[in-house]
Jmol script that loads the backbone (N, CA, C; Angstrom):
load data "model"
ATOM      1  N   UNK A   1     157.642 121.388 120.361  1.00  0.00           N
ATOM      2  CA  UNK A   1     157.312 122.196 119.210  1.00  0.00           C
ATOM      3  C   UNK A   1     155.807 122.476 119.194  1.00  0.00           C
ATOM      4  N   UNK A   2     155.464 123.694 118.995  1.00  0.00           N
ATOM      5  CA  UNK A   2     154.074 124.112 118.976  1.00  0.00           C
ATOM      6  C   UNK A   2     153.477 123.935 117.592  1.00  0.00           C
ATOM      7  N   UNK A   3     152.287 123.374 117.543  1.00  0.00           N
ATOM      8  CA  UNK A   3     151.629 123.164 116.264  1.00  0.00           C
ATOM      9  C   UNK A   3     150.857 124.411 115.875  1.00  0.00           C
ATOM     10  N   UNK A   4     150.953 124.764 114.601  1.00  0.00           N
ATOM     11  CA  UNK A   4     150.213 125.912 114.103  1.00  0.00           C
ATOM     12  C   UNK A   4     148.733 125.570 114.023  1.00  0.00           C
ATOM     13  N   UNK A   5     147.906 126.556 114.243  1.00  0.00           N
ATOM     14  CA  UNK A   5     146.476 126.348 114.138  1.00  0.00           C
ATOM     15  C   UNK A   5     145.805 125.915 115.424  1.00  0.00           C
ATOM     16  N   UNK A   6     146.555 125.494 116.396  1.00  0.00           N
ATOM     17  CA  UNK A   6     145.961 125.101 117.674  1.00  0.00           C
ATOM     18  C   UNK A   6     145.886 126.330 118.569  1.00  0.00           C
ATOM     19  N   UNK A   7     144.741 126.514 119.168  1.00  0.00           N
ATOM     20  CA  UNK A   7     144.550 127.650 120.062  1.00  0.00           C
ATOM     21  C   UNK A   7     145.146 127.326 121.423  1.00  0.00           C
ATOM     22  N   UNK A   8     145.888 128.277 121.943  1.00  0.00           N
ATOM     23  CA  UNK A   8     146.463 128.113 123.275  1.00  0.00           C
ATOM     24  C   UNK A   8     145.346 128.232 124.308  1.00  0.00           C
ATOM     25  N   UNK A   9     145.262 127.276 125.193  1.00  0.00           N
ATOM     26  CA  UNK A   9     144.245 127.308 126.245  1.00  0.00           C
ATOM     27  C   UNK A   9     144.795 128.103 127.420  1.00  0.00           C
ATOM     28  N   UNK A  10     144.088 129.128 127.785  1.00  0.00           N
ATOM     29  CA  UNK A  10     144.502 129.981 128.894  1.00  0.00           C
ATOM     30  C   UNK A  10     144.039 129.334 130.187  1.00  0.00           C
ATOM     31  N   UNK A  11     144.935 129.216 131.165  1.00  0.00           N
ATOM     32  CA  UNK A  11     144.534 128.617 132.443  1.00  0.00           C
ATOM     33  C   UNK A  11     143.326 129.339 133.040  1.00  0.00           C
ATOM     34  N   UNK A  12     142.462 128.580 133.607  1.00  0.00           N
ATOM     35  CA  UNK A  12     141.214 128.986 134.257  1.00  0.00           C
ATOM     36  C   UNK A  12     140.334 129.886 133.403  1.00  0.00           C
ATOM     37  N   UNK A  13     140.457 129.785 132.070  1.00  0.00           N
ATOM     38  CA  UNK A  13     139.636 130.576 131.166  1.00  0.00           C
ATOM     39  C   UNK A  13     138.180 130.117 131.188  1.00  0.00           C
ATOM     40  N   UNK A  14     137.957 128.819 131.262  1.00  0.00           N
ATOM     41  CA  UNK A  14     136.596 128.289 131.295  1.00  0.00           C
ATOM     42  C   UNK A  14     135.853 128.794 132.523  1.00  0.00           C
ATOM     43  N   UNK A  15     136.511 128.744 133.660  1.00  0.00           N
ATOM     44  CA  UNK A  15     135.882 129.209 134.899  1.00  0.00           C
ATOM     45  C   UNK A  15     135.630 130.713 134.856  1.00  0.00           C
ATOM     46  N   UNK A  16     136.542 131.460 134.239  1.00  0.00           N
ATOM     47  CA  UNK A  16     136.371 132.915 134.119  1.00  0.00           C
ATOM     48  C   UNK A  16     135.152 133.222 133.260  1.00  0.00           C
ATOM     49  N   UNK A  17     135.038 132.550 132.127  1.00  0.00           N
ATOM     50  CA  UNK A  17     133.903 132.800 131.229  1.00  0.00           C
ATOM     51  C   UNK A  17     132.577 132.430 131.898  1.00  0.00           C
ATOM     52  N   UNK A  18     132.572 131.346 132.629  1.00  0.00           N
ATOM     53  CA  UNK A  18     131.367 130.942 133.349  1.00  0.00           C
ATOM     54  C   UNK A  18     130.986 131.996 134.384  1.00  0.00           C
ATOM     55  N   UNK A  19     131.973 132.473 135.119  1.00  0.00           N
ATOM     56  CA  UNK A  19     131.716 133.499 136.126  1.00  0.00           C
ATOM     57  C   UNK A  19     131.217 134.783 135.469  1.00  0.00           C
ATOM     58  N   UNK A  20     131.827 135.186 134.357  1.00  0.00           N
ATOM     59  CA  UNK A  20     131.381 136.391 133.658  1.00  0.00           C
ATOM     60  C   UNK A  20     129.933 136.256 133.196  1.00  0.00           C
ATOM     61  N   UNK A  21     129.568 135.088 132.707  1.00  0.00           N
ATOM     62  CA  UNK A  21     128.185 134.846 132.275  1.00  0.00           C
ATOM     63  C   UNK A  21     127.223 135.002 133.459  1.00  0.00           C
ATOM     64  N   UNK A  22     127.586 134.426 134.587  1.00  0.00           N
ATOM     65  CA  UNK A  22     126.735 134.516 135.778  1.00  0.00           C
ATOM     66  C   UNK A  22     126.645 135.954 136.284  1.00  0.00           C
ATOM     67  N   UNK A  23     127.735 136.691 136.188  1.00  0.00           N
ATOM     68  CA  UNK A  23     127.743 138.102 136.586  1.00  0.00           C
ATOM     69  C   UNK A  23     126.779 138.890 135.704  1.00  0.00           C
ATOM     70  N   UNK A  24     126.835 138.659 134.399  1.00  0.00           N
ATOM     71  CA  UNK A  24     125.952 139.379 133.473  1.00  0.00           C
ATOM     72  C   UNK A  24     124.484 139.100 133.780  1.00  0.00           C
ATOM     73  N   UNK A  25     124.175 137.855 134.081  1.00  0.00           N
ATOM     74  CA  UNK A  25     122.788 137.498 134.413  1.00  0.00           C
ATOM     75  C   UNK A  25     122.336 138.221 135.681  1.00  0.00           C
ATOM     76  N   UNK A  26     123.175 138.206 136.704  1.00  0.00           N
ATOM     77  CA  UNK A  26     122.818 138.880 137.949  1.00  0.00           C
ATOM     78  C   UNK A  26     122.674 140.377 137.720  1.00  0.00           C
ATOM     79  N   UNK A  27     123.541 140.959 136.899  1.00  0.00           N
ATOM     80  CA  UNK A  27     123.455 142.393 136.604  1.00  0.00           C
ATOM     81  C   UNK A  27     122.121 142.723 135.937  1.00  0.00           C
ATOM     82  N   UNK A  28     121.714 141.909 134.969  1.00  0.00           N
ATOM     83  CA  UNK A  28     120.425 142.146 134.294  1.00  0.00           C
ATOM     84  C   UNK A  28     119.267 142.058 135.284  1.00  0.00           C
ATOM     85  N   UNK A  29     119.311 141.067 136.154  1.00  0.00           N
ATOM     86  CA  UNK A  29     118.243 140.910 137.143  1.00  0.00           C
ATOM     87  C   UNK A  29     118.208 142.083 138.114  1.00  0.00           C
ATOM     88  N   UNK A  30     119.376 142.541 138.526  1.00  0.00           N
ATOM     89  CA  UNK A  30     119.428 143.683 139.453  1.00  0.00           C
ATOM     90  C   UNK A  30     118.918 144.953 138.780  1.00  0.00           C
ATOM     91  N   UNK A  31     119.226 145.120 137.503  1.00  0.00           N
ATOM     92  CA  UNK A  31     118.750 146.301 136.784  1.00  0.00           C
ATOM     93  C   UNK A  31     117.230 146.291 136.655  1.00  0.00           C
ATOM     94  N   UNK A  32     116.649 145.108 136.514  1.00  0.00           N
ATOM     95  CA  UNK A  32     115.202 144.962 136.377  1.00  0.00           C
ATOM     96  C   UNK A  32     114.488 145.096 137.725  1.00  0.00           C
ATOM     97  N   UNK A  33     115.104 144.594 138.776  1.00  0.00           N
ATOM     98  CA  UNK A  33     114.615 144.694 140.157  1.00  0.00           C
ATOM     99  C   UNK A  33     113.253 144.054 140.413  1.00  0.00           C
ATOM    100  N   UNK A  34     112.768 143.183 139.551  1.00  0.00           N
ATOM    101  CA  UNK A  34     111.415 142.680 139.773  1.00  0.00           C
ATOM    102  C   UNK A  34     111.348 141.225 140.217  1.00  0.00           C
ATOM    103  N   UNK A  35     112.313 140.414 139.857  1.00  0.00           N
ATOM    104  CA  UNK A  35     112.240 138.986 140.157  1.00  0.00           C
ATOM    105  C   UNK A  35     113.201 138.638 141.291  1.00  0.00           C
ATOM    106  N   UNK A  36     112.705 138.756 142.507  1.00  0.00           N
ATOM    107  CA  UNK A  36     113.557 138.568 143.683  1.00  0.00           C
ATOM    108  C   UNK A  36     114.033 137.128 143.833  1.00  0.00           C
ATOM    109  N   UNK A  37     113.202 136.181 143.458  1.00  0.00           N
ATOM    110  CA  UNK A  37     113.596 134.772 143.543  1.00  0.00           C
ATOM    111  C   UNK A  37     114.751 134.506 142.582  1.00  0.00           C
ATOM    112  N   UNK A  38     114.643 135.030 141.372  1.00  0.00           N
ATOM    113  CA  UNK A  38     115.718 134.851 140.388  1.00  0.00           C
ATOM    114  C   UNK A  38     116.996 135.547 140.847  1.00  0.00           C
ATOM    115  N   UNK A  39     116.865 136.697 141.500  1.00  0.00           N
ATOM    116  CA  UNK A  39     118.047 137.395 142.017  1.00  0.00           C
ATOM    117  C   UNK A  39     118.731 136.539 143.075  1.00  0.00           C
ATOM    118  N   UNK A  40     117.954 135.953 143.973  1.00  0.00           N
ATOM    119  CA  UNK A  40     118.547 135.063 144.997  1.00  0.00           C
ATOM    120  C   UNK A  40     119.266 133.882 144.347  1.00  0.00           C
ATOM    121  N   UNK A  41     118.612 133.276 143.362  1.00  0.00           N
ATOM    122  CA  UNK A  41     119.223 132.145 142.659  1.00  0.00           C
ATOM    123  C   UNK A  41     120.502 132.573 141.940  1.00  0.00           C
ATOM    124  N   UNK A  42     120.473 133.749 141.334  1.00  0.00           N
ATOM    125  CA  UNK A  42     121.646 134.242 140.608  1.00  0.00           C
ATOM    126  C   UNK A  42     122.794 134.555 141.565  1.00  0.00           C
ATOM    127  N   UNK A  43     122.482 135.063 142.750  1.00  0.00           N
ATOM    128  CA  UNK A  43     123.525 135.310 143.756  1.00  0.00           C
ATOM    129  C   UNK A  43     124.211 133.998 144.106  1.00  0.00           C
ATOM    130  N   UNK A  44     123.419 132.949 144.313  1.00  0.00           N
ATOM    131  CA  UNK A  44     123.993 131.634 144.631  1.00  0.00           C
ATOM    132  C   UNK A  44     124.831 131.101 143.474  1.00  0.00           C
ATOM    133  N   UNK A  45     124.357 131.296 142.251  1.00  0.00           N
ATOM    134  CA  UNK A  45     125.109 130.834 141.078  1.00  0.00           C
ATOM    135  C   UNK A  45     126.435 131.580 140.955  1.00  0.00           C
ATOM    136  N   UNK A  46     126.419 132.877 141.222  1.00  0.00           N
ATOM    137  CA  UNK A  46     127.660 133.660 141.176  1.00  0.00           C
ATOM    138  C   UNK A  46     128.618 133.180 142.263  1.00  0.00           C
ATOM    139  N   UNK A  47     128.088 132.897 143.446  1.00  0.00           N
ATOM    140  CA  UNK A  47     128.939 132.366 144.527  1.00  0.00           C
ATOM    141  C   UNK A  47     129.629 131.073 144.097  1.00  0.00           C
ATOM    142  N   UNK A  48     128.863 130.173 143.488  1.00  0.00           N
ATOM    143  CA  UNK A  48     129.434 128.899 143.029  1.00  0.00           C
ATOM    144  C   UNK A  48     130.487 129.131 141.950  1.00  0.00           C
ATOM    145  N   UNK A  49     130.184 130.016 141.012  1.00  0.00           N
ATOM    146  CA  UNK A  49     131.135 130.327 139.946  1.00  0.00           C
ATOM    147  C   UNK A  49     132.393 130.981 140.476  1.00  0.00           C
ATOM    148  N   UNK A  50     132.215 131.857 141.463  1.00  0.00           N
ATOM    149  CA  UNK A  50     133.371 132.530 142.057  1.00  0.00           C
ATOM    150  C   UNK A  50     134.272 131.525 142.759  1.00  0.00           C
ATOM    151  N   UNK A  51     133.675 130.600 143.481  1.00  0.00           N
ATOM    152  CA  UNK A  51     134.464 129.589 144.186  1.00  0.00           C
ATOM    153  C   UNK A  51     135.239 128.711 143.200  1.00  0.00           C
ATOM    154  N   UNK A  52     134.580 128.283 142.123  1.00  0.00           N
ATOM    155  CA  UNK A  52     135.255 127.462 141.109  1.00  0.00           C
ATOM    156  C   UNK A  52     136.386 128.243 140.456  1.00  0.00           C
ATOM    157  N   UNK A  53     136.148 129.515 140.180  1.00  0.00           N
ATOM    158  CA  UNK A  53     137.162 130.366 139.560  1.00  0.00           C
ATOM    159  C   UNK A  53     138.371 130.523 140.482  1.00  0.00           C
ATOM    160  N   UNK A  54     138.126 130.806 141.747  1.00  0.00           N
ATOM    161  CA  UNK A  54     139.223 130.996 142.708  1.00  0.00           C
ATOM    162  C   UNK A  54     140.025 129.713 142.862  1.00  0.00           C
ATOM    163  N   UNK A  55     139.343 128.580 142.992  1.00  0.00           N
ATOM    164  CA  UNK A  55     140.049 127.305 143.133  1.00  0.00           C
ATOM    165  C   UNK A  55     140.890 126.994 141.904  1.00  0.00           C
ATOM    166  N   UNK A  56     140.345 127.244 140.741  1.00  0.00           N
ATOM    167  CA  UNK A  56     141.070 126.995 139.499  1.00  0.00           C
ATOM    168  C   UNK A  56     142.263 127.939 139.378  1.00  0.00           C
ATOM    169  N   UNK A  57     142.047 129.187 139.720  1.00  0.00           N
ATOM    170  CA  UNK A  57     143.127 130.173 139.638  1.00  0.00           C
ATOM    171  C   UNK A  57     144.266 129.791 140.565  1.00  0.00           C
ATOM    172  N   UNK A  58     143.925 129.406 141.778  1.00  0.00           N
ATOM    173  CA  UNK A  58     144.948 128.990 142.741  1.00  0.00           C
ATOM    174  C   UNK A  58     145.765 127.813 142.207  1.00  0.00           C
ATOM    175  N   UNK A  59     145.059 126.855 141.642  1.00  0.00           N
ATOM    176  CA  UNK A  59     145.709 125.633 141.175  1.00  0.00           C
ATOM    177  C   UNK A  59     146.568 125.858 139.933  1.00  0.00           C
ATOM    178  N   UNK A  60     146.211 126.835 139.111  1.00  0.00           N
ATOM    179  CA  UNK A  60     146.880 126.972 137.821  1.00  0.00           C
ATOM    180  C   UNK A  60     147.699 128.235 137.617  1.00  0.00           C
ATOM    181  N   UNK A  61     147.697 129.151 138.552  1.00  0.00           N
ATOM    182  CA  UNK A  61     148.374 130.418 138.292  1.00  0.00           C
ATOM    183  C   UNK A  61     149.870 130.257 138.067  1.00  0.00           C
ATOM    184  N   UNK A  62     150.442 129.208 138.601  1.00  0.00           N
ATOM    185  CA  UNK A  62     151.874 128.980 138.401  1.00  0.00           C
ATOM    186  C   UNK A  62     152.190 128.564 136.969  1.00  0.00           C
ATOM    187  N   UNK A  63     151.174 128.125 136.221  1.00  0.00           N
ATOM    188  CA  UNK A  63     151.379 127.734 134.833  1.00  0.00           C
ATOM    189  C   UNK A  63     151.596 128.934 133.924  1.00  0.00           C
ATOM    190  N   UNK A  64     151.187 130.105 134.368  1.00  0.00           N
ATOM    191  CA  UNK A  64     151.352 131.301 133.549  1.00  0.00           C
ATOM    192  C   UNK A  64     152.819 131.697 133.480  1.00  0.00           C
ATOM    193  N   UNK A  65     153.278 132.120 132.303  1.00  0.00           N
ATOM    194  CA  UNK A  65     154.649 132.637 132.218  1.00  0.00           C
ATOM    195  C   UNK A  65     154.776 133.886 133.087  1.00  0.00           C
ATOM    196  N   UNK A  66     155.952 134.090 133.650  1.00  0.00           N
ATOM    197  CA  UNK A  66     156.170 135.245 134.526  1.00  0.00           C
ATOM    198  C   UNK A  66     155.765 136.550 133.854  1.00  0.00           C
ATOM    199  N   UNK A  67     156.025 136.660 132.562  1.00  0.00           N
ATOM    200  CA  UNK A  67     155.729 137.899 131.847  1.00  0.00           C
ATOM    201  C   UNK A  67     154.224 138.185 131.765  1.00  0.00           C
ATOM    202  N   UNK A  68     153.384 137.168 131.900  1.00  0.00           N
ATOM    203  CA  UNK A  68     151.933 137.337 131.800  1.00  0.00           C
ATOM    204  C   UNK A  68     151.224 137.279 133.147  1.00  0.00           C
ATOM    205  N   UNK A  69     151.878 136.728 134.145  1.00  0.00           N
ATOM    206  CA  UNK A  69     151.217 136.431 135.419  1.00  0.00           C
ATOM    207  C   UNK A  69     150.645 137.672 136.106  1.00  0.00           C
ATOM    208  N   UNK A  70     151.444 138.710 136.272  1.00  0.00           N
ATOM    209  CA  UNK A  70     150.980 139.890 137.013  1.00  0.00           C
ATOM    210  C   UNK A  70     149.779 140.538 136.327  1.00  0.00           C
ATOM    211  N   UNK A  71     149.850 140.666 135.006  1.00  0.00           N
ATOM    212  CA  UNK A  71     148.751 141.285 134.267  1.00  0.00           C
ATOM    213  C   UNK A  71     147.481 140.435 134.367  1.00  0.00           C
ATOM    214  N   UNK A  72     147.630 139.129 134.201  1.00  0.00           N
ATOM    215  CA  UNK A  72     146.473 138.229 134.273  1.00  0.00           C
ATOM    216  C   UNK A  72     145.851 138.254 135.660  1.00  0.00           C
ATOM    217  N   UNK A  73     146.668 138.183 136.681  1.00  0.00           N
ATOM    218  CA  UNK A  73     146.142 138.167 138.050  1.00  0.00           C
ATOM    219  C   UNK A  73     145.459 139.482 138.401  1.00  0.00           C
ATOM    220  N   UNK A  74     145.991 140.602 137.904  1.00  0.00           N
ATOM    221  CA  UNK A  74     145.347 141.895 138.152  1.00  0.00           C
ATOM    222  C   UNK A  74     143.961 141.925 137.497  1.00  0.00           C
ATOM    223  N   UNK A  75     143.864 141.392 136.294  1.00  0.00           N
ATOM    224  CA  UNK A  75     142.569 141.329 135.610  1.00  0.00           C
ATOM    225  C   UNK A  75     141.577 140.459 136.353  1.00  0.00           C
ATOM    226  N   UNK A  76     142.055 139.337 136.863  1.00  0.00           N
ATOM    227  CA  UNK A  76     141.173 138.438 137.599  1.00  0.00           C
ATOM    228  C   UNK A  76     140.765 139.047 138.934  1.00  0.00           C
ATOM    229  N   UNK A  77     141.657 139.805 139.552  1.00  0.00           N
ATOM    230  CA  UNK A  77     141.298 140.494 140.794  1.00  0.00           C
ATOM    231  C   UNK A  77     140.202 141.527 140.536  1.00  0.00           C
ATOM    232  N   UNK A  78     140.284 142.211 139.394  1.00  0.00           N
ATOM    233  CA  UNK A  78     139.238 143.176 139.038  1.00  0.00           C
ATOM    234  C   UNK A  78     137.893 142.469 138.863  1.00  0.00           C
ATOM    235  N   UNK A  79     137.927 141.290 138.264  1.00  0.00           N
ATOM    236  CA  UNK A  79     136.703 140.511 138.087  1.00  0.00           C
ATOM    237  C   UNK A  79     136.098 140.147 139.440  1.00  0.00           C
ATOM    238  N   UNK A  80     136.931 139.736 140.368  1.00  0.00           N
ATOM    239  CA  UNK A  80     136.432 139.384 141.704  1.00  0.00           C
ATOM    240  C   UNK A  80     135.911 140.613 142.444  1.00  0.00           C
ATOM    241  N   UNK A  81     136.532 141.772 142.228  1.00  0.00           N
ATOM    242  CA  UNK A  81     136.018 143.009 142.821  1.00  0.00           C
ATOM    243  C   UNK A  81     134.627 143.327 142.271  1.00  0.00           C
ATOM    244  N   UNK A  82     134.445 143.121 140.970  1.00  0.00           N
ATOM    245  CA  UNK A  82     133.141 143.343 140.356  1.00  0.00           C
ATOM    246  C   UNK A  82     132.092 142.419 140.970  1.00  0.00           C
ATOM    247  N   UNK A  83     132.467 141.171 141.202  1.00  0.00           N
ATOM    248  CA  UNK A  83     131.557 140.214 141.836  1.00  0.00           C
ATOM    249  C   UNK A  83     131.124 140.730 143.204  1.00  0.00           C
ATOM    250  N   UNK A  84     132.080 141.176 143.987  1.00  0.00           N
ATOM    251  CA  UNK A  84     131.784 141.671 145.331  1.00  0.00           C
ATOM    252  C   UNK A  84     130.831 142.859 145.280  1.00  0.00           C
ATOM    253  N   UNK A  85     131.090 143.806 144.379  1.00  0.00           N
ATOM    254  CA  UNK A  85     130.232 144.985 144.255  1.00  0.00           C
ATOM    255  C   UNK A  85     128.818 144.605 143.818  1.00  0.00           C
ATOM    256  N   UNK A  86     128.732 143.713 142.843  1.00  0.00           N
ATOM    257  CA  UNK A  86     127.428 143.317 142.325  1.00  0.00           C
ATOM    258  C   UNK A  86     126.634 142.527 143.358  1.00  0.00           C
ATOM    259  N   UNK A  87     127.301 141.651 144.083  1.00  0.00           N
ATOM    260  CA  UNK A  87     126.603 140.894 145.121  1.00  0.00           C
ATOM    261  C   UNK A  87     126.111 141.821 146.225  1.00  0.00           C
ATOM    262  N   UNK A  88     126.874 142.829 146.541  1.00  0.00           N
ATOM    263  CA  UNK A  88     126.452 143.804 147.540  1.00  0.00           C
ATOM    264  C   UNK A  88     125.201 144.543 147.055  1.00  0.00           C
ATOM    265  N   UNK A  89     125.214 144.939 145.789  1.00  0.00           N
ATOM    266  CA  UNK A  89     124.051 145.621 145.209  1.00  0.00           C
ATOM    267  C   UNK A  89     122.823 144.708 145.249  1.00  0.00           C
ATOM    268  N   UNK A  90     123.008 143.448 144.876  1.00  0.00           N
ATOM    269  CA  UNK A  90     121.896 142.493 144.867  1.00  0.00           C
ATOM    270  C   UNK A  90     121.369 142.257 146.276  1.00  0.00           C
ATOM    271  N   UNK A  91     122.267 142.110 147.226  1.00  0.00           N
ATOM    272  CA  UNK A  91     121.840 141.905 148.615  1.00  0.00           C
ATOM    273  C   UNK A  91     121.089 143.122 149.143  1.00  0.00           C
ATOM    274  N   UNK A  92     121.538 144.320 148.772  1.00  0.00           N
ATOM    275  CA  UNK A  92     120.824 145.536 149.169  1.00  0.00           C
ATOM    276  C   UNK A  92     119.417 145.561 148.568  1.00  0.00           C
ATOM    277  N   UNK A  93     119.314 145.155 147.312  1.00  0.00           N
ATOM    278  CA  UNK A  93     118.000 145.085 146.666  1.00  0.00           C
ATOM    279  C   UNK A  93     117.067 144.147 147.420  1.00  0.00           C
ATOM    280  N   UNK A  94     117.584 142.978 147.769  1.00  0.00           N
ATOM    281  CA  UNK A  94     116.769 142.002 148.498  1.00  0.00           C
ATOM    282  C   UNK A  94     116.374 142.531 149.869  1.00  0.00           C
ATOM    283  N   UNK A  95     117.317 143.170 150.531  1.00  0.00           N
ATOM    284  CA  UNK A  95     117.043 143.724 151.859  1.00  0.00           C
ATOM    285  C   UNK A  95     115.970 144.813 151.766  1.00  0.00           C
ATOM    286  N   UNK A  96     116.123 145.710 150.803  1.00  0.00           N
ATOM    287  CA  UNK A  96     115.154 146.795 150.642  1.00  0.00           C
ATOM    288  C   UNK A  96     113.781 146.270 150.244  1.00  0.00           C
ATOM    289  N   UNK A  97     113.747 145.238 149.425  1.00  0.00           N
ATOM    290  CA  UNK A  97     112.453 144.699 148.990  1.00  0.00           C
ATOM    291  C   UNK A  97     111.733 144.003 150.136  1.00  0.00           C
ATOM    292  N   UNK A  98     112.485 143.428 151.058  1.00  0.00           N
ATOM    293  CA  UNK A  98     111.838 142.771 152.199  1.00  0.00           C
ATOM    294  C   UNK A  98     111.208 143.800 153.131  1.00  0.00           C
ATOM    295  N   UNK A  99     111.645 145.040 153.020  1.00  0.00           N
ATOM    296  CA  UNK A  99     111.066 146.113 153.827  1.00  0.00           C
ATOM    297  C   UNK A  99     109.861 146.738 153.126  1.00  0.00           C
ATOM    298  N   UNK A 100     109.614 146.317 151.879  1.00  0.00           N
ATOM    299  CA  UNK A 100     108.475 146.805 151.111  1.00  0.00           C
ATOM    300  C   UNK A 100     107.621 145.597 150.723  1.00  0.00           C
ATOM    301  N   UNK A 101     106.668 145.208 151.561  1.00  0.00           N
ATOM    302  CA  UNK A 101     105.899 143.968 151.353  1.00  0.00           C
ATOM    303  C   UNK A 101     105.228 143.863 149.993  1.00  0.00           C
ATOM    304  N   UNK A 102     104.788 144.972 149.415  1.00  0.00           N
ATOM    305  CA  UNK A 102     104.087 144.885 148.130  1.00  0.00           C
ATOM    306  C   UNK A 102     105.005 144.364 147.031  1.00  0.00           C
ATOM    307  N   UNK A 103     106.284 144.676 147.067  1.00  0.00           N
ATOM    308  CA  UNK A 103     107.226 144.151 146.071  1.00  0.00           C
ATOM    309  C   UNK A 103     107.412 142.654 146.240  1.00  0.00           C
ATOM    310  N   UNK A 104     107.586 142.218 147.461  1.00  0.00           N
ATOM    311  CA  UNK A 104     107.787 140.795 147.718  1.00  0.00           C
ATOM    312  C   UNK A 104     106.558 139.990 147.324  1.00  0.00           C
ATOM    313  N   UNK A 105     105.361 140.527 147.604  1.00  0.00           N
ATOM    314  CA  UNK A 105     104.134 139.819 147.256  1.00  0.00           C
ATOM    315  C   UNK A 105     103.965 139.742 145.748  1.00  0.00           C
ATOM    316  N   UNK A 106     104.274 140.831 145.044  1.00  0.00           N
ATOM    317  CA  UNK A 106     104.167 140.812 143.588  1.00  0.00           C
ATOM    318  C   UNK A 106     105.097 139.770 142.991  1.00  0.00           C
ATOM    319  N   UNK A 107     106.287 139.679 143.504  1.00  0.00           N
ATOM    320  CA  UNK A 107     107.254 138.716 142.993  1.00  0.00           C
ATOM    321  C   UNK A 107     106.812 137.298 143.301  1.00  0.00           C
ATOM    322  N   UNK A 108     106.309 137.072 144.498  1.00  0.00           N
ATOM    323  CA  UNK A 108     105.847 135.736 144.870  1.00  0.00           C
ATOM    324  C   UNK A 108     104.674 135.319 143.988  1.00  0.00           C
ATOM    325  N   UNK A 109     103.797 136.252 143.669  1.00  0.00           N
ATOM    326  CA  UNK A 109     102.651 135.957 142.817  1.00  0.00           C
ATOM    327  C   UNK A 109     103.105 135.572 141.413  1.00  0.00           C
ATOM    328  N   UNK A 110     104.157 136.206 140.914  1.00  0.00           N
ATOM    329  CA  UNK A 110     104.658 135.907 139.575  1.00  0.00           C
ATOM    330  C   UNK A 110     105.147 134.475 139.467  1.00  0.00           C
ATOM    331  N   UNK A 111     105.612 133.885 140.542  1.00  0.00           N
ATOM    332  CA  UNK A 111     106.217 132.561 140.503  1.00  0.00           C
ATOM    333  C   UNK A 111     105.269 131.441 140.882  1.00  0.00           C
ATOM    334  N   UNK A 112     104.015 131.752 141.131  1.00  0.00           N
ATOM    335  CA  UNK A 112     103.051 130.707 141.507  1.00  0.00           C
ATOM    336  C   UNK A 112     102.423 130.082 140.290  1.00  0.00           C
TER     337      UNK A 112
END
end "model"
wireframe off; spacefill off
backbone 0.3
color backbone group
């Protein structure tokens, strides 16, 4: 029997929220394009969050009712696609900045 007032915990919701938070941070850094060290750190944080999310999803996806599973998994796949696109954008930013020494020097100076 289900108790009223208790919130249903969605499988791998914690990992999803953590990953979304890390994605938002990386997006803000990429939009600003000035702090290359922070962008590198954010890429690593997103990688860690993505791995935790995937592992959790794998372990718990069978807990979802059949009626919800396909929709939930499609949403999570979209989230992972967003991660891939954003990481590609961030990596391109880092690559392009390494070809422009004045940007890299300015960023290094900011962190000293």
